[in-house]
N, CA, C and O of each residue as an XYZ file, in Angstrom:
856
protein
N      25.402     32.308     27.442
C      25.053     32.642     26.059
C      24.757     31.351     25.289
O      25.455     30.350     25.446
N      23.730     31.389     24.469
C      23.344     30.199     23.721
C      24.309     29.963     22.572
O      24.712     30.905     21.890
N      24.680     28.705     22.357
C      25.577     28.350     21.247
C      24.817     27.972     19.987
O      25.414     27.823     18.921
N      23.481     27.813     20.104
C      22.670     27.413     18.955
C      22.662     25.926     18.726
O      21.967     25.447     17.831
N      23.429     25.167     19.526
C      23.459     23.709     19.375
C      22.273     23.107     20.102
O      22.022     23.439     21.261
N      21.528     22.210     19.424
C      20.365     21.582     20.035
C      20.803     20.526     21.032
O      21.739     19.771     20.771
N      20.133     20.470     22.168
C      20.423     19.477     23.199
C      19.331     18.413     23.218
O      18.210     18.645     22.765
N      19.673     17.256     23.743
C      18.670     16.204     23.894
C      18.420     15.469     22.601
O      19.242     15.512     21.685
N      17.282     14.791     22.520
C      16.944     13.966     21.371
C      16.596     14.838     20.172
O      16.011     15.907     20.344
N      16.946     14.405     18.950
C      16.619     15.190     17.765
C      15.106     15.308     17.572
O      14.336     14.453     18.009
N      14.713     16.372     16.916
C      13.294     16.628     16.666
C      12.719     15.533     15.779
O      13.328     15.136     14.785
N      11.537     15.052     16.152
C      10.855     14.058     15.332
C      10.171     14.765     14.173
O       9.450     15.744     14.364
N      10.401     14.262     12.983
C       9.848     14.908     11.800
C       8.339     14.707     11.736
O       7.837     13.651     12.118
N       7.606     15.727     11.250
C       6.172     15.544     11.028
C       5.931     14.401     10.039
O       6.781     14.101      9.201
N       4.778     13.780     10.150
C       4.468     12.613      9.327
C       4.572     12.945      7.838
O       5.142     12.170      7.069
N       4.029     14.082      7.431
C       4.047     14.445      6.010
C       5.475     14.611      5.506
O       5.793     14.216      4.384
N       6.329     15.192      6.333
C       7.726     15.370      5.931
C       8.445     14.029      5.859
O       9.259     13.799      4.965
N       8.141     13.153      6.800
C       8.718     11.812      6.749
C       8.343     11.102      5.454
O       9.194     10.523      4.778
N       7.053     11.154      5.118
C       6.584     10.489      3.897
C       7.290     11.042      2.665
O       7.728     10.289      1.796
N       7.393     12.363      2.602
C       8.052     12.983      1.455
C       9.501     12.560      1.330
O       9.982     12.266      0.236
N      10.195     12.531      2.462
C      11.604     12.126      2.447
C      11.759     10.669      2.024
O      12.642     10.333      1.235
N      10.908      9.822      2.547
C      10.992      8.399      2.208
C      10.691      8.182      0.728
O      11.384      7.407      0.068
N       9.678      8.846      0.202
C       9.335      8.690     -1.214
C      10.484      9.133     -2.109
O      10.793      8.471     -3.100
N      11.114     10.248     -1.765
C      12.246     10.739     -2.556
C      13.427      9.773     -2.468
O      14.039      9.428     -3.479
N      13.735      9.345     -1.253
C      14.853      8.427     -1.064
C      14.602      7.111     -1.784
O      15.518      6.536     -2.372
N      13.367      6.636     -1.740
C      13.028      5.374     -2.397
C      13.124      5.517     -3.920
O      13.586      4.601     -4.601
N      12.692      6.657     -4.450
C      12.787      6.887     -5.892
C      14.249      6.863     -6.338
O      14.576      6.277     -7.370
N      15.121      7.494     -5.566
C      16.540      7.513     -5.907
C      17.136      6.105     -5.828
O      17.948      5.724     -6.670
N      16.730      5.337     -4.812
C      17.238      3.975     -4.666
C      16.779      3.086     -5.813
O      17.559      2.295     -6.343
N      15.519      3.217     -6.193
C      14.989      2.417     -7.303
C      15.682      2.793     -8.609
O      16.012      1.922     -9.415
N      15.902      4.098     -8.818
C      16.576      4.542    -10.036
C      17.990      3.966    -10.127
O      18.464      3.646    -11.217
N      18.665      3.836     -8.976
C      20.031      3.310     -8.966
C      20.079      1.799     -9.085
O      20.900      1.255     -9.823
N      19.190      1.112     -8.352
C      19.325     -0.331     -8.195
C      18.182     -1.162     -8.777
O      18.337     -2.369     -8.966
N      17.043     -0.541     -9.061
C      15.864     -1.305     -9.442
C      15.049     -1.686     -8.214
O      15.512     -1.541     -7.083
N      13.835     -2.172     -8.441
C      12.941     -2.506     -7.330
C      13.506     -3.617     -6.453
O      13.441     -3.542     -5.226
N      14.053     -4.634     -7.081
C      14.473     -5.809     -6.330
C      15.654     -5.524     -5.416
O      15.716     -6.037     -4.299
N      16.598     -4.700     -5.892
C      17.828     -4.475     -5.125
C      17.739     -3.296     -4.167
O      18.587     -3.172     -3.283
N      16.752     -2.432     -4.309
C      16.605     -1.296     -3.393
C      16.141     -1.815     -2.034
O      15.153     -2.546     -1.959
N      16.833     -1.452     -0.973
C      16.514     -1.984      0.354
C      15.867     -0.923      1.240
O      16.126      0.272      1.096
N      15.032     -1.378      2.147
C      14.393     -0.485      3.104
C      15.447      0.184      3.986
O      15.317      1.356      4.338
N      16.476     -0.560      4.337
C      17.544      0.003      5.178
C      18.209      1.193      4.498
O      18.407      2.238      5.117
N      18.552      1.032      3.225
C      19.178      2.128      2.475
C      18.237      3.321      2.372
O      18.652      4.467      2.539
N      16.962      3.041      2.095
C      15.972      4.117      1.941
C      15.788      4.863      3.249
O      15.761      6.093      3.264
N      15.659      4.128      4.352
C      15.469      4.763      5.660
C      16.668      5.626      6.018
O      16.510      6.742      6.514
N      17.869      5.110      5.764
C      19.074      5.861      6.083
C      19.139      7.160      5.270
O      19.450      8.220      5.814
N      18.847      7.074      3.976
C      18.892      8.265      3.123
C      17.825      9.279      3.510
O      18.035     10.485      3.382
N      16.667      8.788      3.990
C      15.567      9.678      4.373
C      15.743     10.243      5.773
O      15.056     11.193      6.149
N      16.663      9.665      6.556
C      16.879     10.140      7.916
C      15.805      9.684      8.884
O      15.497     10.377      9.854
N      15.228      8.504      8.618
C      14.206      7.954      9.506
C      14.589      6.504      9.813
O      15.530      5.967      9.229
N      13.864      5.885     10.720
C      14.134      4.492     11.063
C      13.427      3.551     10.086
O      12.467      3.931      9.416
N      13.930      2.310     10.025
C      13.244      1.283      9.225
C      11.802      1.115      9.702
O      10.882      0.963      8.898
N      11.626      1.143     11.005
C      10.294      0.984     11.573
C       9.350      2.076     11.077
O       8.182      1.820     10.784
N       9.877      3.294     10.989
C       9.050      4.407     10.513
C       8.606      4.175      9.074
O       7.476      4.496      8.706
N       9.499      3.619      8.264
C       9.148      3.336      6.861
C       8.019      2.314      6.806
O       7.052      2.489      6.065
N       8.144      1.248      7.592
C       7.109      0.209      7.593
C       5.786      0.743      8.147
O       4.712      0.395      7.655
N       5.875      1.591      9.175
C       4.644      2.156      9.745
C       3.936      3.058      8.737
O       2.706      3.093      8.686
N       4.709      3.781      7.941
C       4.127      4.708      6.967
C       3.575      3.987      5.738
O       2.523      4.356      5.216
N       4.294      2.954      5.277
C       3.973      2.385      3.960
C       3.651      0.892      3.972
O       3.225      0.344      2.954
N       3.848      0.233      5.106
C       3.597     -1.199      5.130
C       4.702     -1.964      4.425
O       5.878     -1.658      4.623
N       4.362     -2.942      3.616
C       5.359     -3.785      2.963
C       6.059     -3.052      1.828
O       5.613     -1.991      1.391
N       7.163     -3.630      1.352
C       7.961     -3.025      0.288
C       7.128     -2.766     -0.959
O       7.258     -1.717     -1.590
N       6.278     -3.715     -1.314
C       5.479     -3.568     -2.535
C       4.602     -2.323     -2.469
O       4.461     -1.604     -3.458
N       4.013     -2.071     -1.304
C       3.168     -0.888     -1.138
C       3.988      0.390     -1.260
O       3.562      1.361     -1.886
N       5.178      0.375     -0.648
C       6.059      1.545     -0.740
C       6.399      1.835     -2.187
O       6.288      2.979     -2.628
N       6.811      0.826     -2.934
C       7.234      1.066     -4.307
C       6.062      1.465     -5.198
O       6.238      2.230     -6.146
N       4.884      0.961     -4.907
C       3.699      1.389     -5.668
C       3.445      2.875     -5.445
O       3.097      3.595     -6.380
N       3.618      3.333     -4.207
C       3.419      4.761     -3.914
C       4.521      5.600     -4.528
O       4.273      6.725     -4.961
N       5.744      5.064     -4.572
C       6.850      5.781     -5.209
C       6.533      6.037     -6.676
O       6.691      7.155     -7.167
N       6.088      5.004     -7.367
C       5.768      5.142     -8.791
C       4.638      6.152     -8.990
O       4.719      7.004     -9.874
N       3.590      6.063     -8.176
C       2.467      6.993     -8.289
C       2.919      8.420     -8.022
O       2.483      9.344     -8.709
N       3.787      8.614     -7.032
C       4.290      9.948     -6.702
C       5.126     10.516     -7.836
O       4.967     11.679     -8.207
N       6.019      9.696     -8.388
C       6.864     10.152     -9.498
C       6.006     10.485    -10.713
O       6.231     11.497    -11.377
N       5.029      9.641    -11.003
C       4.154      9.893    -12.160
C       3.428     11.223    -12.015
O       3.353     11.998    -12.969
N       2.891     11.493    -10.824
C       2.152     12.743    -10.618
C       3.066     13.954    -10.690
O       2.706     14.975    -11.276
N       4.261     13.843    -10.087
C       5.201     14.960    -10.143
C       5.627     15.237    -11.577
O       5.746     16.393    -11.983
N       5.856     14.177    -12.340
C       6.234     14.346    -13.747
C       5.085     14.958    -14.550
O       5.304     15.839    -15.381
N       3.869     14.490    -14.299
C       2.712     15.018    -15.025
C       2.542     16.515    -14.777
O       2.326     17.287    -15.712
N       2.639     16.914    -13.519
C       2.464     18.331    -13.194
C       3.595     19.176    -13.758
O       3.351     20.246    -14.316
N       4.835     18.703    -13.618
C       5.983     19.498    -14.056
C       6.075     19.599    -15.572
O       6.363     20.672    -16.104
N       5.835     18.500    -16.270
C       5.946     18.500    -17.724
C       4.710     19.113    -18.370
O       4.804     19.760    -19.413
N       3.553     18.908    -17.748
C       2.314     19.409    -18.339
C       2.047     20.877    -18.107
O       1.261     21.480    -18.837
N       2.684     21.474    -17.103
C       2.379     22.863    -16.745
C       2.578     23.839    -17.906
O       1.662     24.614    -18.184
N       3.724     23.846    -18.601
C       3.883     24.794    -19.702
C       2.902     24.569    -20.845
O       2.522     25.513    -21.538
N       2.490     23.315    -21.043
C       1.536     23.026    -22.117
C       0.200     23.699    -21.854
O      -0.497     24.098    -22.786
N      -0.158     23.824    -20.567
C      -1.439     24.442    -20.207
C      -1.361     25.958    -20.147
O      -2.380     26.629    -19.985
N      -0.152     26.503    -20.276
C       0.047     27.948    -20.174
C      -0.416     28.623    -21.466
O       0.162     28.406    -22.531
N      -1.447     29.429    -21.362
C      -2.001     30.090    -22.550
C      -1.357     31.438    -22.835
O      -1.772     32.128    -23.766
N      -0.355     31.828    -22.061
C       0.243     33.158    -22.219
C       1.145     33.251    -23.446
O       1.478     34.351    -23.887
N       1.546     32.098    -24.004
C       2.377     32.100    -25.215
C       1.604     31.445    -26.362
O       1.602     30.221    -26.497
N       0.949     32.268    -27.188
C       0.102     31.699    -28.244
C       0.867     31.247    -29.485
O       0.344     30.447    -30.260
N       2.100     31.739    -29.698
C       2.830     31.428    -30.927
C       3.421     30.023    -30.850
O       4.042     29.658    -29.852
N       3.227     29.253    -31.891
C       3.539     27.825    -31.877
C       5.009     27.533    -31.604
O       5.323     26.741    -30.715
N       5.913     28.155    -32.350
C       7.332     27.834    -32.192
C       7.821     28.170    -30.785
O       8.501     27.365    -30.150
N       7.467     29.374    -30.297
C       7.914     29.776    -28.961
C       7.329     28.855    -27.900
O       8.011     28.495    -26.940
N       6.067     28.473    -28.071
C       5.411     27.562    -27.125
C       6.084     26.201    -27.136
O       6.374     25.639    -26.079
N       6.335     25.666    -28.334
C       6.981     24.359    -28.452
C       8.378     24.407    -27.851
O       8.777     23.488    -27.135
N       9.117     25.463    -28.133
C      10.476     25.571    -27.604
C      10.460     25.613    -26.071
O      11.294     24.981    -25.422
N       9.513     26.355    -25.498
C       9.409     26.434    -24.037
C       9.128     25.059    -23.435
O       9.643     24.728    -22.367
N       8.325     24.273    -24.110
C       8.002     22.947    -23.595
C       9.181     21.977    -23.715
O       9.409     21.164    -22.818
N       9.920     22.059    -24.808
C      11.110     21.223    -24.935
C      12.142     21.596    -23.867
O      12.734     20.722    -23.235
N      12.350     22.894    -23.674
C      13.310     23.338    -22.658
C      12.869     22.889    -21.271
O      13.701     22.534    -20.437
N      11.575     22.904    -21.026
C      11.062     22.465    -19.732
C      11.346     20.992    -19.492
O      11.641     20.598    -18.364
N      11.262     20.171    -20.533
C      11.563     18.749    -20.383
C      13.020     18.551    -19.976
O      13.315     17.728    -19.110
N      13.928     19.294    -20.591
C      15.338     19.204    -20.208
C      15.525     19.603    -18.754
O      16.255     18.940    -18.017
N      14.871     20.683    -18.335
C      14.997     21.137    -16.943
C      14.453     20.094    -15.980
O      15.027     19.866    -14.915
N      13.345     19.460    -16.355
C      12.754     18.444    -15.486
C      13.710     17.274    -15.285
O      13.880     16.799    -14.162
N      14.335     16.807    -16.360
C      15.256     15.678    -16.254
C      16.469     16.056    -15.411
O      16.972     15.234    -14.646
N      16.938     17.289    -15.545
C      18.061     17.741    -14.715
C      17.653     17.807    -13.247
O      18.420     17.420    -12.364
N      16.454     18.293    -12.995
C      15.974     18.493    -11.616
C      15.549     17.183    -10.965
O      15.725     16.999     -9.760
N      14.990     16.272    -11.759
C      14.468     15.002    -11.235
C      15.081     13.838    -12.025
O      14.364     13.148    -12.749
N      16.392     13.609    -11.898
C      17.046     12.584    -12.735
C      16.547     11.174    -12.469
O      16.734     10.283    -13.298
N      15.910     10.961    -11.313
C      15.430      9.615    -11.007
C      14.068      9.311    -11.633
O      13.656      8.152    -11.656
N      13.369     10.313    -12.136
C      11.978     10.127    -12.558
C      11.832      9.093    -13.673
O      11.114      8.108    -13.500
N      12.493      9.293    -14.808
C      12.317      8.369    -15.926
C      12.869      6.976    -15.626
O      12.248      5.992    -16.025
N      14.020      6.847    -14.934
C      14.448      5.495    -14.548
C      13.418      4.765    -13.685
O      13.208      3.565    -13.862
N      12.774      5.472    -12.757
C      11.746      4.839    -11.927
C      10.563      4.399    -12.783
O      10.052      3.292    -12.611
N      10.131      5.245    -13.691
C       8.978      4.911    -14.533
C       9.300      3.767    -15.495
O       8.444      2.926    -15.771
N      10.528      3.736    -16.002
C      10.913      2.617    -16.863
C      10.998      1.319    -16.062
O      10.616      0.255    -16.549
N      11.496      1.413    -14.843
C      11.553      0.232    -13.974
C      10.146     -0.273    -13.680
O       9.914     -1.481    -13.631
N       9.200      0.658    -13.482
C       7.813      0.266    -13.250
C       7.247     -0.483    -14.454
O       6.539     -1.478    -14.299
N       7.562     -0.003    -15.645
C       7.091     -0.683    -16.860
C       7.624     -2.115    -16.911
O       6.888     -3.045    -17.241
N       8.898     -2.285    -16.584
C       9.479     -3.626    -16.604
C       8.817     -4.546    -15.583
O       8.758     -5.762    -15.769
N       8.318     -3.941    -14.497
C       7.682     -4.734    -13.439
C       6.188     -4.940    -13.686
O       5.505     -5.542    -12.857
N       5.676     -4.452    -14.809
C       4.275     -4.672    -15.145
C       3.334     -3.534    -14.826
O       2.125     -3.668    -15.015
N       3.862     -2.395    -14.339
C       3.037     -1.223    -14.072
C       3.273     -0.223    -15.203
O       4.356      0.358    -15.279
N       2.281     -0.003    -16.096
C       2.507      0.840    -17.269
C       2.510      2.335    -16.935
O       1.798      3.114    -17.569
N       3.292      2.728    -15.963
C       3.282      4.115    -15.482
C       3.780      5.084    -16.541
O       3.198      6.155    -16.716
N       4.847      4.730    -17.253
C       5.392      5.636    -18.259
C       4.435      5.767    -19.435
O       4.232      6.864    -19.954
N       3.854      4.661    -19.852
C       2.854      4.708    -20.922
C       1.669      5.573    -20.505
O       1.172      6.381    -21.289
N       1.226      5.397    -19.271
C       0.098      6.181    -18.752
C       0.442      7.669    -18.713
O      -0.387      8.509    -19.062
N       1.654      7.994    -18.291
C       2.080      9.397    -18.244
C       2.066     10.002    -19.639
O       1.556     11.105    -19.834
N       2.624      9.288    -20.608
C       2.646      9.807    -21.984
C       1.233     10.052    -22.498
O       0.973     11.066    -23.145
N       0.320      9.126    -22.213
C      -1.048      9.266    -22.708
C      -1.751     10.451    -22.048
O      -2.484     11.186    -22.710
N      -1.530     10.636    -20.751
C      -2.142     11.772    -20.046
C      -1.606     13.093    -20.584
O      -2.368     14.038    -20.788
N      -0.301     13.159    -20.812
C       0.295     14.380    -21.340
C      -0.125     14.621    -22.783
O      -0.282     15.767    -23.206
N      -0.306     13.542    -23.536
C      -0.689     13.676    -24.940
C      -2.020     14.403    -25.084
O      -2.212     15.175    -26.024
N      -2.933     14.156    -24.158
C      -4.239     14.827    -24.208
C      -4.058     16.335    -24.091
O      -4.657     17.102    -24.844
N      -3.229     16.750    -23.143
C      -2.993     18.182    -22.921
C      -2.267     18.793    -24.117
O      -2.673     19.833    -24.636
N      -1.191     18.138    -24.548
C      -0.376     18.692    -25.627
C      -1.120     18.708    -26.954
O      -0.974     19.648    -27.735
N      -1.908     17.688    -27.215
C      -2.634     17.641    -28.484
C      -3.632     18.792    -28.575
O      -3.736     19.452    -29.608
N      -4.360     19.025    -27.490
C      -5.330     20.116    -27.500
C      -4.643     21.467    -27.632
O      -5.083     22.326    -28.396
N      -3.555     21.649    -26.878
C      -2.855     22.940    -26.902
C      -2.193     23.187    -28.247
O      -2.226     24.306    -28.760
N      -1.594     22.156    -28.820
C      -0.910     22.348    -30.106
C      -1.904     22.531    -31.236
O      -1.636     23.277    -32.177
N      -3.060     21.857    -31.160
C      -4.064     21.975    -32.214
C      -4.488     23.434    -32.406
O      -4.632     23.906    -33.534
N      -4.682     24.130    -31.300
C      -5.088     25.538    -31.377
C      -4.005     26.385    -32.037
O      -4.310     27.313    -32.785
N      -2.746     26.067    -31.764
C      -1.647     26.861    -32.304
C      -1.358     26.521    -33.762
O      -0.951     27.389    -34.534
N      -1.567     25.251    -34.145
C      -1.404     24.884    -35.550
C      -2.397     25.630    -36.425
O      -2.107     25.947    -37.579
N      -3.573     25.907    -35.867
C      -4.617     26.590    -36.649
C      -4.128     27.931    -37.180
O      -4.543     28.360    -38.256
N      -3.239     28.603    -36.425
C      -2.711     29.895    -36.867
C      -1.868     29.756    -38.134
O      -1.674     30.728    -38.865
N      -1.366     28.540    -38.393
C      -0.583     28.284    -39.602
C      -1.445     27.679    -40.707
O      -0.940     27.315    -41.768
N      -2.732     27.576    -40.453
C      -3.625     26.978    -41.429
C      -3.542     25.471    -41.464
O      -3.946     24.854    -42.450
N      -3.020     24.854    -40.392
C      -2.885     23.404    -40.334
C      -3.988     22.830    -39.466
O      -4.101     23.163    -38.287
N      -4.797     21.967    -40.055
C      -5.810     21.231    -39.302
C      -5.270     19.824    -39.106
O      -5.369     18.979    -39.997
N      -4.695     19.578    -37.926
C      -4.006     18.307    -37.710
C      -4.954     17.142    -37.501
O      -4.571     15.992    -37.716
N      -6.199     17.417    -37.079
C      -7.155     16.348    -36.856
C      -6.613     15.301    -35.895
O      -6.015     15.636    -34.873
N      -6.826     14.029    -36.226
C      -6.329     12.959    -35.347
C      -4.818     12.799    -35.409
O      -4.227     12.112    -34.576
N      -4.195     13.431    -36.392
C      -2.739     13.341    -36.500
C      -2.045     13.959    -35.301
O      -0.880     13.664    -35.034
N      -2.770     14.832    -34.563
C      -2.116     15.498    -33.445
C      -1.628     14.497    -32.403
O      -0.581     14.701    -31.789
N      -2.382     13.416    -32.202
C      -1.960     12.414    -31.223
C      -0.679     11.720    -31.669
O       0.223     11.495    -30.861
N      -0.598     11.381    -32.956
C       0.620     10.754    -33.478
C       1.794     11.707    -33.388
O       2.904     11.295    -33.049
N       1.564     12.980    -33.688
C       2.635     13.971    -33.632
C       3.144     14.151    -32.211
O       4.352     14.212    -31.985
N       2.235     14.236    -31.260
C       2.637     14.401    -29.861
C       3.436     13.190    -29.394
O       4.429     13.337    -28.681
N       3.005     11.988    -29.793
C       3.738     10.778    -29.418
C       5.166     10.822    -29.957
O       6.107     10.433    -29.266
N       5.322     11.295    -31.188
C       6.655     11.428    -31.770
C       7.482     12.460    -31.018
O       8.667     12.246    -30.759
N       6.856     13.582    -30.668
C       7.573     14.645    -29.951
C       8.137     14.114    -28.639
O       9.303     14.339    -28.312
N       7.292     13.406    -27.896
C       7.727     12.903    -26.598
C       8.828     11.872    -26.748
O       9.803     11.891    -25.996
N       8.685     10.977    -27.705
C       9.695      9.936    -27.898
C      11.050     10.559    -28.222
O      12.071     10.146    -27.673
N      11.062     11.543    -29.105
C      12.322     12.190    -29.475
C      12.907     12.965    -28.309
O      14.113     12.920    -28.067
N      12.054     13.673    -27.590
C      12.551     14.480    -26.480
C      13.100     13.602    -25.371
O      14.190     13.863    -24.861
N      12.364     12.565    -24.989
C      12.841     11.657    -23.941
C      14.188     11.054    -24.319
O      15.085     10.949    -23.482
N      14.327     10.657    -25.584
C      15.583     10.049    -26.021
C      16.718     11.064    -25.988
O      17.821     10.750    -25.540
N      16.456     12.272    -26.456
C      17.511     13.266    -26.589
C      17.978     13.807    -25.242
O      19.170     14.055    -25.056
N      17.057     13.991    -24.304
C      17.463     14.546    -23.008
C      18.262     13.538    -22.190
O      18.922     13.917    -21.222
N      18.212     12.255    -22.565
C      18.916     11.227    -21.796
C      20.078     10.596    -22.557
O      20.690      9.648    -22.066
N      20.390     11.103    -23.739
C      21.445     10.506    -24.546
C      22.815     10.766    -23.916
O      23.028     11.801    -23.283
N      23.741      9.820    -24.093
C      25.119      9.993    -23.628
C      25.971     10.471    -24.800
O      25.840      9.977    -25.920
N      26.835     11.426    -24.530
C      27.671     12.009    -25.574
C      29.134     11.689    -25.316
O      29.561     11.618    -24.163
N      29.891     11.499    -26.360
C      31.341     11.379    -26.224
C      31.911     12.787    -26.084
O      31.639     13.662    -26.906
N      32.701     12.993    -25.038
C      33.255     14.317    -24.823
C      32.210     15.282    -24.300
O      31.234     14.876    -23.671
N      32.420     16.561    -24.564
C      31.516     17.608    -24.084
C      30.188     17.538    -24.828
O      30.176     17.541    -26.059
N      29.066     17.475    -24.104
C      27.762     17.420    -24.788
C      27.441     18.749    -25.465
O      27.971     19.784    -25.062
N      26.593     18.741    -26.476
C      26.184     19.986    -27.116
C      25.460     20.894    -26.120
O      24.925     20.428    -25.114
N      25.453     22.176    -26.409
C      24.724     23.128    -25.572
C      23.245     22.759    -25.578
O      22.691     22.384    -26.611
N      22.612     22.871    -24.408
C      21.205     22.504    -24.293
C      20.342     23.329    -25.241
O      19.394     22.804    -25.825
N      20.657     24.612    -25.404
C      19.879     25.465    -26.316
C      19.901     24.926    -27.738
O      18.903     24.999    -28.455
N      21.055     24.381    -28.143
C      21.168     23.848    -29.505
C      20.254     22.634    -29.675
O      19.626     22.468    -30.721
N      20.180     21.790    -28.650
C      19.316     20.614    -28.721
C      17.844     21.008    -28.725
O      17.037     20.416    -29.442
N      17.502     22.005    -27.925
C      16.119     22.485    -27.895
C      15.736     23.076    -29.249
O      14.636     22.838    -29.748
N      16.648     23.849    -29.842
C      16.381     24.423    -31.167
C      16.229     23.321    -32.219
O      15.376     23.404    -33.102
N      17.070     22.287    -32.112
C      16.977     21.165    -33.049
C      15.601     20.516    -32.972
O      14.969     20.271    -33.999
N      15.137     20.238    -31.755
C      13.817     19.632    -31.574
C      12.714     20.535    -32.119
O      11.788     20.068    -32.782
N      12.822     21.819    -31.836
C      11.788     22.760    -32.263
C      11.680     22.808    -33.775
O      10.588     22.695    -34.330
N      12.806     22.975    -34.435
C      12.780     23.113    -35.890
C      12.480     21.784    -36.579
O      11.824     21.753    -37.620
N      12.964     20.689    -35.995
C      12.704     19.380    -36.602
C      11.231     19.041    -36.549
O      10.692     18.468    -37.496
N      10.567     19.388    -35.448
C       9.156     19.020    -35.292
C       8.229     20.064    -35.912
O       7.429     19.742    -36.791
N       8.336     21.297    -35.463
C       7.449     22.338    -36.003
C       7.739     22.572    -37.477
O       6.830     22.581    -38.307
N       9.014     22.762    -37.792
C       9.368     22.973    -39.195
C       9.031     21.767    -40.047
O       8.614     21.912    -41.197
N       9.209     20.575    -39.492
C       8.919     19.368    -40.244
C       7.456     19.235    -40.600
O       7.120     18.857    -41.722
N       6.582     19.543    -39.657
C       5.141     19.446    -39.937
C       4.721     20.505    -40.940
O       3.892     20.235    -41.809
N       5.273     21.697    -40.836
C       4.939     22.747    -41.801
C       5.386     22.338    -43.208
O       4.685     22.617    -44.181
N       6.529     21.691    -43.323
C       6.963     21.199    -44.639
C       6.047     20.090    -45.133
O       5.733     20.017    -46.321
N       5.617     19.218    -44.205
C       4.649     18.190    -44.588
C       3.388     18.830    -45.156
O       2.858     18.383    -46.174
N       2.919     19.865    -44.500
C       1.673     20.513    -44.891
C       1.767     21.104    -46.292
O       0.786     21.107    -47.036
N       2.944     21.603    -46.651
C       3.090     22.248    -47.966
C       3.584     21.297    -49.048
O       3.298     21.495    -50.228
N       4.334     20.251    -48.646
C       4.963     19.397    -49.644
C       4.420     17.971    -49.676
O       4.584     17.264    -50.671
N       3.771     17.548    -48.587
C       3.232     16.184    -48.551
C       1.992     16.148    -47.657
O       1.892     15.334    -46.740
N       1.067     17.036    -47.943
C      -0.120     17.192    -47.085
C      -0.935     15.909    -46.971
O      -1.676     15.723    -46.005
N      -0.799     15.030    -47.950
C      -1.601     13.793    -47.917
C      -1.168     12.887    -46.756
O      -1.950     12.052    -46.303
N       0.069     13.044    -46.273
C       0.519     12.225    -45.143
C      -0.316     12.528    -43.904
O      -0.811     11.613    -43.245
N      -0.471     13.805    -43.589
C      -1.300     14.187    -42.452
C      -2.762     13.879    -42.724
O      -3.488     13.450    -41.827
N      -3.199     14.099    -43.967
C      -4.586     13.866    -44.340
C      -4.983     12.413    -44.083
O      -6.097     12.160    -43.624
N      -4.120     11.475    -44.361
C      -4.420     10.060    -44.173
C      -4.557      9.687    -42.708
O      -5.113      8.633    -42.398
N      -4.064     10.523    -41.792
C      -4.175     10.247    -40.360
C      -5.414     10.870    -39.743
O      -5.738     10.575    -38.592
N      -6.116     11.724    -40.478
C      -7.262     12.423    -39.916
C      -8.440     11.476    -39.730
O      -9.501     11.894    -39.264
């Protein structure tokens, strides 16, 4: 009777799976230690492959880390940008809230992403800046259509508003709290009302502020 235990040498992973494992392991190592202190040995061990396999797949360390940053940037762009492109929720507040909640989920699911992108910025690769700019294009267009329902023509101000939204969200999802942190829903509601409600108040009480940005 078979025991289900594999005999002989372990199965060699397909190349694509090896690459994926190495990229993930390298992202986690960079997030913990930075580019300089992350070692190929640690990355290979975490990925379950040999050092030789890492070098064969990616060449030198610099090439590996460049691919790590590019991979993290693309994964972040797709994950964070997806709800912004979703046209099924036309109402501004609900749409904005869904996007803020998605950012929190992304940081929980991919805790190494922003540390890797910040490390890239320190090393001279403007990956985080590039990600924000790429997302700003999507969010500005999507939010502009929804602001119109409130009679708000944001014009060029939409880019400034989106930049503010991202800065606040990135800061809030990564803040450290003394004791038990607030409920995530409360933070998402705070962001939603502070941004959407804030712009609506600007429109009615200080419309010239937005007008000067058009």
